[in-house]
BADO-27414 format. One record per residue (C-alpha): residue in one letter; residue number from 1; y, x, z. Coordinates in steps of 0.5 Angstrom, whole numbers. Layout:
// BADO-27414
PT   aa     i       Y       X       Z
PT    A   NUM       Y       X       Z
...
// end
This chain:
// BADO-27414
PT   aa     i       Y       X       Z
PT    L     1     -35     -14      -6
PT    D     2     -42     -15      -9
PT    A     3     -43     -19      -2
PT    A     4     -37     -23      -4
PT    V     5     -39     -25     -11
PT    A     6     -46     -27      -8
PT    E     7     -42     -31      -3
PT    F     8     -37     -34      -8
PT    G     9     -39     -33     -15
PT    Q    10     -33     -28     -16
PT    I    11     -27     -24     -14
PT    D    12     -20     -27     -15
PT    I    13     -16     -22     -10
PT    L    14     -17     -15      -8
PT    I    15     -12     -13      -3
PT    N    16     -13      -5      -2
PT    N    17     -10      -4       5
PT    A    18     -11       3       7
PT    G    19      -7       8      10
PT    V    20      -8      13      16
PT    G    21      -7      20      18
PT    I    22       0      21      17
PT    E    23       1      28      18
PT    S    24       6      32      22
PT    D    25       5      39      21
PT    F    26       4      40      14
PT    L    27       3      48      14
PT    G    28      -2      47      19
PT    L    29      -6      42      15
PT    D    30     -13      45      12
PT    E    31     -17      43       6
PT    D    32     -21      38      10
PT    D    33     -14      35      13
PT    V    34     -11      34       6
PT    V    35     -18      31       3
PT    R    36     -18      26       9
PT    I    37     -11      24       8
PT    L    38     -12      23       0
PT    H    39     -18      20       1
PT    D    40     -16      15       6
PT    N    41      -9      13       3
PT    L    42     -11      14      -5
PT    L    43     -18      15      -7
PT    S    44     -20       9      -3
PT    T    45     -15       5      -7
PT    I    46     -18       8     -14
PT    Y    47     -25       7     -12
PT    C    48     -24      -1     -10
PT    S    49     -20      -2     -16
PT    Q    50     -24       1     -21
PT    Y    51     -30      -3     -18
PT    A    52     -26     -10     -17
PT    V    53     -23      -9     -25
PT    K    54     -30      -9     -27
PT    L    55     -32     -15     -24
PT    M    56     -25     -19     -25
PT    Q    57     -26     -18     -32
PT    K    58     -31     -23     -32
PT    N    59     -27     -28     -29
PT    E    60     -24     -34     -33
PT    G    61     -17     -34     -29
PT    I    62     -12     -30     -27
PT    S    63     -15     -24     -22
PT    K    64     -10     -20     -17
PT    I    65     -10     -13     -14
PT    I    66      -5     -12      -9
PT    N    67      -4      -5      -6
PT    T    68      -1      -3       0
PT    S    69       4       3      -1
PT    S    70       9       5       4
PT    N    71      17       7       4
PT    R    72      14      14       4
PT    G    73      12      13      -3
PT    W    74      18      12      -6
PT    E    75      23      18      -6
PT    W    76      20      23      -1
PT    G    77      15      23       4
PT    G    78      19      25      10
PT    R    79      15      29      15
PT    A    80       9      27      12
PT    P    81       9      30       5
PT    V    82       1      29       3
PT    Y    83       1      22       6
PT    G    84       8      21       2
PT    A    85       5      24      -5
PT    A    86      -1      19      -4
PT    K    87       3      13      -3
PT    A    88       7      15      -9
PT    A    89       1      16     -13
PT    V    90      -1       9     -11
PT    N    91       5       6     -14
PT    S    92       4      10     -20
PT    L    93      -3       7     -20
PT    T    94      -1       0     -19
PT    C    95       4       0     -25
PT    T    96      -1       3     -29
PT    L    97      -7      -2     -28
PT    A    98      -2      -7     -29
PT    K    99       0      -5     -36
PT    N   100      -7      -4     -37
PT    Y   101     -10     -10     -35
PT    A   102      -5     -16     -36
PT    P   103      -5     -21     -37
PT    K   104     -12     -23     -34
PT    I   105     -11     -18     -28
PT    L   106      -4     -18     -24
PT    V   107      -3     -11     -20
PT    N   108       2     -11     -15
PT    A   109       4      -7      -9
PT    V   110       7      -8      -2
PT    A   111      11      -2       1
PT    P   112      12      -3       9
PT    G   113      17       1      12
PT    F   114      17       2      20
PT    T   115      13      -4      22
PT    K   116      12      -5      30
PT    T   117       4      -3      31
PT    P   118       1       0      36
PT    N   119       1       7      32
PT    Y   120       8       8      34
PT    D   121       7       7      42
PT    A   122       5      14      42
PT    F   123      12      16      40
PT    D   124      18      18      45
PT    A   125      24      13      45
PT    Q   126      28      18      41
PT    M   127      24      19      36
PT    V   128      23      11      35
PT    E   129      31      11      35
PT    S   130      31      16      29
PT    F   131      26      12      25
PT    L   132      30       5      26
PT    A   133      37       9      25
PT    Q   134      34      10      18
PT    T   135      34       3      16
PT    K   136      40      -2      15
PT    L   137      37      -7      19
PT    H   138      36      -2      25
PT    R   139      30      -6      27
PT    W   140      22      -6      27
PT    I   141      19     -10      21
PT    R   142      14     -15      24
PT    A   143       7     -15      21
PT    E   144       8     -22      20
PT    E   145      14     -20      15
PT    V   146       9     -15      11
PT    A   147       4     -21      11
PT    E   148       9     -26       8
PT    A   149      10     -21       2
PT    F   150       2     -20       1
PT    L   151       2     -28       1
PT    F   152       8     -28      -4
PT    L   153       4     -24      -9
PT    A   154      -3     -27      -8
PT    K   155       0     -34     -10
PT    N   156       5     -32     -15
PT    D   157       2     -32     -23
PT    A   158       9     -29     -26
PT    V   159       9     -22     -22
PT    T   160       6     -16     -24
PT    G   161       7      -8     -24
PT    E   162      12      -9     -18
PT    I   163      12      -6     -11
PT    I   164      16     -10      -6
PT    Y   165      19      -6      -1
PT    V   166      19      -9       6
PT    D   167      23      -3       9
PT    A   168      29      -6      13
PT    G   169      33      -3       8
PT    F   170      30       4       9
PT    R   171      31       5       1
PT    L   172      39       3       2
PT    K   173      41       9       6
// end
């Protein structure tokens, strides 16, 4: 962030795009596993947002923070309860920061569902089908569709405190 300020004079938009380490064996997690999942999916968003807000408060115009959440942060984490809890906390953080820093800093999140990425290449066909069957559209989400939600939030000055679910209707099941 300091390098961006040195180059461009200020930070207008921060996108916290962290999300790794979906666990599959909750009972097998040790403390290091839990800390890593929380750090990668929640704490990094907290620390980057904290630093960015300090910089953004000096800006003349509207600044934006856009967090990456997940459909697993909505109601339940599925087979990834720690990951889901971290993303639910990102949702809470998003709304809290939006309330605390509006109207100068707008804070929102994008919560993708099952997005076709190399991450899913290791899953067998039956598992993939079970994922897609959980959605109303019965298909993968394309990365471009997720990117469009980020672009919408980056361009719009009338939205704050929202989580946009790009989940192919996962929450409607």
